[in-house]
C-alpha positions in Angstrom: 25.6 225.8 188.9 22.9 224.9 186.5 23.2 228.3 184.9 26.4 227.2 183.3 24.9 224.3 181.5 25.1 224.9 177.7 21.9 224.8 175.7 21.0 224.4 172.1 22.5 222.2 169.4 25.6 220.2 170.5 28.1 218.9 168.0 28.8 215.2 167.6 32.4 215.6 168.8 31.3 217.5 171.9 28.6 215.0 172.7 31.1 212.2 172.6 33.3 214.1 175.0 30.4 214.6 177.4 29.5 210.9 177.2 33.2 210.0 178.0 33.2 212.4 180.9 29.9 210.8 182.2 31.5 207.4 182.0 34.5 208.7 184.0 32.1 209.8 186.6 30.6 206.3 186.8 27.7 206.3 184.4 28.3 203.4 182.0 27.6 203.4 178.3 25.0 200.6 178.9 23.2 202.7 181.5 23.0 205.6 179.0 21.7 203.2 176.3 19.0 201.9 178.7 17.9 205.5 179.3 17.9 206.3 175.6 15.8 203.2 174.9 13.2 204.1 177.5 13.0 207.6 176.1 12.5 206.3 172.6 9.8 203.9 173.7 8.0 206.7 175.4 8.0 208.6 172.1 6.6 205.6 170.3 3.8 205.1 172.7 2.4 208.6 172.0 1.2 207.1 168.6 -0.6 204.2 170.3 0.8 201.7 167.7 -0.3 198.1 167.2 2.8 197.3 165.2 6.3 198.8 165.7 9.3 198.3 163.4 12.7 199.1 164.9 15.6 199.4 162.4 19.0 198.9 164.1 22.6 199.3 163.0 25.7 197.7 164.6 26.8 200.8 166.5 25.5 202.1 169.8 22.6 203.8 168.0 21.4 200.3 167.2 21.7 199.3 170.8 19.5 202.3 171.7 16.9 200.9 169.3 17.1 197.4 170.7 16.6 198.7 174.2 13.6 200.6 173.0 12.1 197.5 171.4 12.5 195.6 174.7 10.6 198.4 176.6 7.9 198.1 173.9 7.5 194.4 174.0 4.1 194.6 175.8 2.8 197.5 173.7 1.9 195.5 170.7 3.8 193.6 168.0 7.5 194.6 167.8 9.8 193.7 164.9 13.5 194.4 165.1 15.4 194.5 161.8 19.1 194.6 162.6 22.3 194.6 160.6 24.0 191.3 161.4 27.8 191.2 162.0 30.3 192.6 164.5 28.7 195.1 166.9 29.9 197.4 169.7 30.1 195.7 173.1 27.0 197.5 174.4 24.9 196.7 171.3 25.8 193.1 171.4 24.7 193.1 175.1 21.3 194.5 174.0 21.0 191.9 171.3 21.5 189.2 173.9 18.8 190.7 176.1 16.3 191.2 173.4 16.5 187.6 172.4 14.7 186.8 175.7 11.9 189.3 175.0 8.7 189.1 173.0 10.1 191.1 170.0 10.6 189.4 166.7 14.2 189.6 165.4 15.2 189.8 161.7 18.9 189.9 161.0 19.9 191.2 157.6 23.2 191.1 155.8 22.4 192.1 152.2 19.7 193.9 150.1 17.6 190.7 149.4 17.4 190.1 153.1 15.8 193.5 153.5 13.4 193.3 150.5 12.1 190.0 151.8 10.8 191.9 154.8 9.0 194.5 152.7 5.7 193.6 154.4 7.0 194.6 157.8 7.6 198.2 156.5 4.2 198.4 154.9 2.3 197.1 158.0 4.2 199.2 160.6 2.3 201.9 162.5 5.6 203.5 163.7 9.1 203.0 162.5 12.1 203.7 164.7 15.3 204.7 162.9 18.2 203.5 165.1 20.6 202.6 162.2 23.3 205.3 162.2 23.8 208.0 164.9 26.3 210.8 165.5 29.2 210.8 163.1 27.3 209.3 160.2 27.5 211.0 156.8 27.0 210.3 153.1 24.7 207.6 151.7 24.3 204.5 153.9 25.7 201.3 152.6 23.7 198.1 152.1 21.7 196.6 153.7 20.9 199.9 155.6 20.4 201.7 152.3 17.6 199.3 151.4 16.1 199.9 154.9 16.1 203.7 154.3 14.3 203.2 150.9 11.6 201.0 152.3 11.0 203.1 155.4 10.6 206.2 153.1 8.0 204.3 151.0 6.0 203.5 154.2 3.1 205.7 155.4 4.2 205.3 159.0 5.7 208.1 161.1 9.5 207.6 161.5 11.1 208.4 164.9 14.9 208.9 164.6 17.1 208.0 167.5 19.5 210.9 168.2 20.1 211.8 164.6 18.3 210.6 161.4 20.1 208.1 159.2 21.2 210.1 156.1 18.5 210.1 153.5 15.6 208.9 155.8 12.3 210.7 156.1 12.2 211.5 159.8 8.9 212.6 161.3 10.4 213.2 164.7 13.9 213.3 166.1 14.6 212.3 169.7 18.1 213.6 170.6 19.6 212.3 173.7 20.8 214.8 176.3 20.8 217.8 173.8 19.7 218.2 170.2 22.2 217.5 167.5 20.0 219.2 164.9 17.8 222.3 164.9 14.2 221.1 165.4 15.1 217.9 167.3 13.6 217.4 170.7 16.0 216.7 173.6 15.3 213.8 175.9 17.1 213.4 179.2 19.2 210.2 179.6 20.5 211.0 183.1 23.9 212.4 182.2 25.3 214.2 185.3 25.6 218.0 184.8 29.2 217.9 185.8 30.0 215.8 182.8 29.4 218.9 180.7 30.2 221.7 183.2 33.5 220.2 184.4 36.5 219.1 182.3 37.2 215.4 182.0 39.0 212.8 180.0 36.4 213.1 177.3 37.5 216.6 176.5 40.9 215.3 175.3 39.1 213.4 172.5 38.6 216.8 170.8 42.3 217.0 170.1 42.9 215.9 166.5 45.4 213.1 165.9 48.4 213.6 163.7 47.9 212.4 160.2 50.0 209.5 159.0 51.4 211.8 156.4 52.5 214.4 158.9 55.8 216.2 158.4 58.0 218.3 160.7 56.0 221.2 161.9 52.6 219.6 161.6 52.4 219.5 165.4 52.6 223.3 165.4 55.3 225.9 166.1 55.2 227.7 169.4 57.3 230.8 170.3 57.9 231.6 174.0 58.9 235.1 174.8 60.1 235.6 178.4 62.9 235.5 180.8 65.2 238.2 182.0 64.5 238.7 185.7 63.4 235.1 186.1 65.4 232.5 184.3 63.6 229.2 184.3 60.0 230.3 183.6 60.2 230.5 179.8 62.0 227.1 179.6 59.3 225.4 181.8 56.6 226.9 179.4 58.6 225.7 176.4 59.1 222.2 177.7 55.3 222.0 178.5 54.6 222.9 174.9 57.0 220.3 173.6 55.5 217.5 175.7 52.0 218.6 174.7 52.8 217.8 171.0 54.3 221.0 169.5 56.9 220.1 167.0 59.0 223.2 167.1 59.4 225.5 170.2 61.5 228.6 170.1 62.5 230.7 173.1 63.2 234.4 172.6 65.0 235.3 175.8 68.2 236.9 177.1 68.7 233.9 179.4 70.4 230.8 178.0 69.8 227.4 179.5 71.2 224.7 177.2 68.4 222.3 176.2 68.9 220.4 172.9 65.2 220.0 172.2 64.5 223.8 172.2 65.6 226.5 169.8 67.0 229.4 171.7 66.8 232.8 170.0 69.4 234.7 172.2 68.5 238.3 172.9 71.3 240.6 174.0 71.2 242.2 177.5 69.5 241.2 180.7 65.9 242.2 179.8 63.7 242.2 176.7 63.2 245.7 175.4 61.7 247.4 172.3 65.2 247.2 170.7 64.6 243.5 170.4 61.4 243.8 168.4 63.2 243.7 165.1 64.4 240.2 166.1 61.2 239.0 167.8 58.5 240.1 165.4 59.6 237.9 162.5 59.5 235.0 164.9 56.0 236.0 165.9 55.0 236.0 162.2 56.1 232.4 161.7 54.8 230.9 165.0 51.3 229.3 165.2 51.0 230.5 168.8 53.0 232.9 171.0 53.3 232.3 174.7 54.4 235.5 176.4 55.0 236.8 179.9 56.8 233.9 181.7 59.7 235.4 183.7 59.5 238.6 181.8 59.4 241.1 184.6 57.3 244.3 184.6 59.5 246.6 182.4 58.9 244.9 179.1 55.2 245.7 178.6 55.6 247.7 175.4 57.2 244.6 173.9 54.1 242.5 175.0 51.8 245.0 173.3 53.8 244.9 170.1 53.7 241.1 170.1 49.9 241.1 170.7 49.3 243.4 167.8 51.2 241.0 165.5 50.3 237.6 166.8 47.7 235.3 165.2 47.2 233.4 168.5 48.7 234.2 171.9 48.7 232.9 175.4 49.5 235.7 177.9 50.6 234.8 181.4 52.3 236.2 184.5 54.0 239.5 183.8 52.2 240.1 180.5 48.9 240.6 182.4 49.3 244.3 183.0 47.4 247.3 181.6 46.8 248.0 178.8 45.9 244.4 178.4 47.5 242.7 175.3 44.9 241.4 172.8 46.0 239.2 169.9 43.6 238.1 167.1 42.8 235.1 169.3 43.9 235.2 172.9 44.0 233.1 176.1 44.9 234.6 179.4 46.0 232.4 182.3 46.0 234.5 185.5 45.9 233.4 189.1 43.5 235.4 191.4 45.9 238.3 192.1 46.7 238.6 188.4 43.0 238.5 187.5 42.3 241.4 189.9 45.2 243.3 188.4 44.2 242.8 184.7 40.4 243.3 185.2 40.0 245.5 188.3 37.6 242.9 189.6 37.8 241.2 192.9 36.9 237.5 193.2 34.5 236.1 195.7 35.2 232.9 197.6 32.0 231.5 196.3 32.6 229.4 193.2 29.4 230.4 191.3 30.1 234.1 192.0 33.7 233.7 190.8 32.5 232.0 187.6 30.1 234.9 186.9 32.9 237.4 187.4 35.3 235.5 185.1 32.6 235.2 182.4 31.8 238.9 182.6 35.5 239.7 182.2 36.2 237.4 179.3 35.2 239.9 176.5 38.6 240.1 174.9 39.6 236.5 174.9 39.4 233.3 176.8 40.3 233.4 180.5 41.7 230.4 182.4 41.6 231.4 186.0 44.0 229.2 188.0 42.8 228.2 191.4 41.9 225.2 193.5 39.0 224.8 191.0 40.0 226.4 187.8 37.4 228.4 185.9 37.6 228.8 182.1 35.3 231.1 180.1 35.2 232.8 176.7 32.4 235.2 177.7 29.7 232.8 176.6 30.6 229.4 178.0 32.0 228.5 181.4 33.8 225.3 182.3 35.3 224.2 185.6 38.4 222.0 186.3 39.1 220.3 189.6 42.2 218.3 188.7 45.4 219.2 190.6 46.9 218.8 194.0 48.2 221.1 196.8 51.7 220.1 195.8 51.2 222.2 192.7 51.7 225.4 194.7 55.4 225.1 193.9 56.8 227.7 191.5 56.7 227.0 187.8 53.5 224.9 187.5 51.7 227.9 185.9 54.5 228.3 183.4 54.0 224.6 182.4 50.3 225.3 182.0 50.9 228.3 179.7 53.1 226.3 177.4 50.8 223.3 177.4 47.9 225.7 176.4 50.0 227.2 173.6 50.7 223.7 172.1 47.0 222.8 172.2 46.0 226.2 170.8 47.9 225.3 167.6 45.1 222.9 166.8 42.0 223.9 168.8 39.9 227.0 169.4 41.0 229.0 172.5 38.3 227.8 174.8 38.8 224.1 174.1 42.6 224.4 174.3 42.3 226.1 177.7 39.9 223.5 179.1 42.0 220.6 178.0 45.2 222.3 179.2 43.8 222.9 182.7 42.6 219.3 183.0 45.9 217.7 181.7 48.1 220.0 183.7 46.2 219.1 186.9 46.4 215.4 186.1 50.1 215.6 185.4 50.5 217.3 188.8 48.5 214.6 190.5 50.6 211.9 189.0 53.9 213.6 189.8 52.8 214.2 193.4 52.2 210.4 193.9 56.0 210.0 193.6 57.2 213.3 195.0 54.6 214.5 197.4 55.2 218.1 198.6 58.7 217.9 197.2 57.3 217.8 193.6 58.9 220.2 191.1 57.3 221.7 188.1 59.8 219.8 186.0 58.5 216.6 187.5 55.0 217.3 186.0 56.3 217.7 182.5 57.1 214.0 181.9 53.5 213.0 182.7 51.9 215.4 180.2 52.2 213.0 177.2 50.7 210.1 179.1 47.6 212.1 180.1 47.2 213.8 176.7 48.0 211.0 174.3 47.9 207.8 176.5 44.2 207.0 175.6 45.0 207.1 171.9 48.1 204.9 172.3 46.2 202.4 174.3 43.2 202.5 171.9 
């Protein structure tokens, strides 16, 4: 499965997600910090320095630097200039450890504290920049600003930990796990490959929080088009979208199931036909995302194609997955194995790697979320796997909930990220519901657990 590891520059947000996934797998932040420190110390040793100056902030980047200083304590003379004050838990732990090492510690709180150490900058053979890591932007505040200025005046090479502190003259950048900038060298810190190839709780951190000034509709508007032959499917999708944070969810359907939280756009007759497009297309125009196909039946495909041509973003599921395949401006398809074969003409192997290759090759018109015991998500370039879920989810309607959940997330995220998070959260909600219901679990039982899985970490934090 190594072929599905992503390469090249990784964003700060994605890296935080990978780290959170690694921690969920059992690799602690302190273990990653130790590995980062050792990698930094190896880079420093290539210069054979007699004196090393390590500049540390109060975040985990500073902890990386302190760990490096401890590994360098027998190399020569090591000075650690660190910003005094409240620190992350892991960095505080590193500070407690380094106090028992041979390194010389110099806490600084203001500019004069730094300028009094000018000699350390001038005498250093190598300077390690571990002040500000991923997420930093703009001019550093004092006393780190003074550290940057003195480091830039020095003749010593500067090795940046993960990312250079803004404004510093970095000679070399050691990025942990994957480069965060072009030209940086990646150093391995032992993150399991599944933390990046499989979905996990870290992926949820990519979902932006609602602003404190949010108004009605800021959570997104989802339109569900479905129903006719099958009554409950579009309503399960709609409830999934609501519980995933969509503010407004409309259902265009000939079937009416009274639910006060949903807006029902009643369509005459027993099936959705082209005669209804005059009513449906204006709703498509106002929606952020359209979810289409749930309970629709096989006779409404011309309507599906018209919706696809008009929609900005769309999730196509179930009966929408027929030829010709609908393609919106941005599209997510959520087939199970039989639907995948129908929509692509490709059979799926029982081997997971072969299945993933097939899904990746087929994802040339949008993102595919293949529902299975292990879900496979691909946009044609990237592949991600999801193993959350339970055999109890074989009950009808769980895929409809997934489609609606995907639609809500798609309001705020790119297609691939929305599909990955939806697969993970849907499976986790199913697992939780099955604890109480076992094989008697219903799709409606899952819906109540979606907010806890999707937003619980933020409410607790």
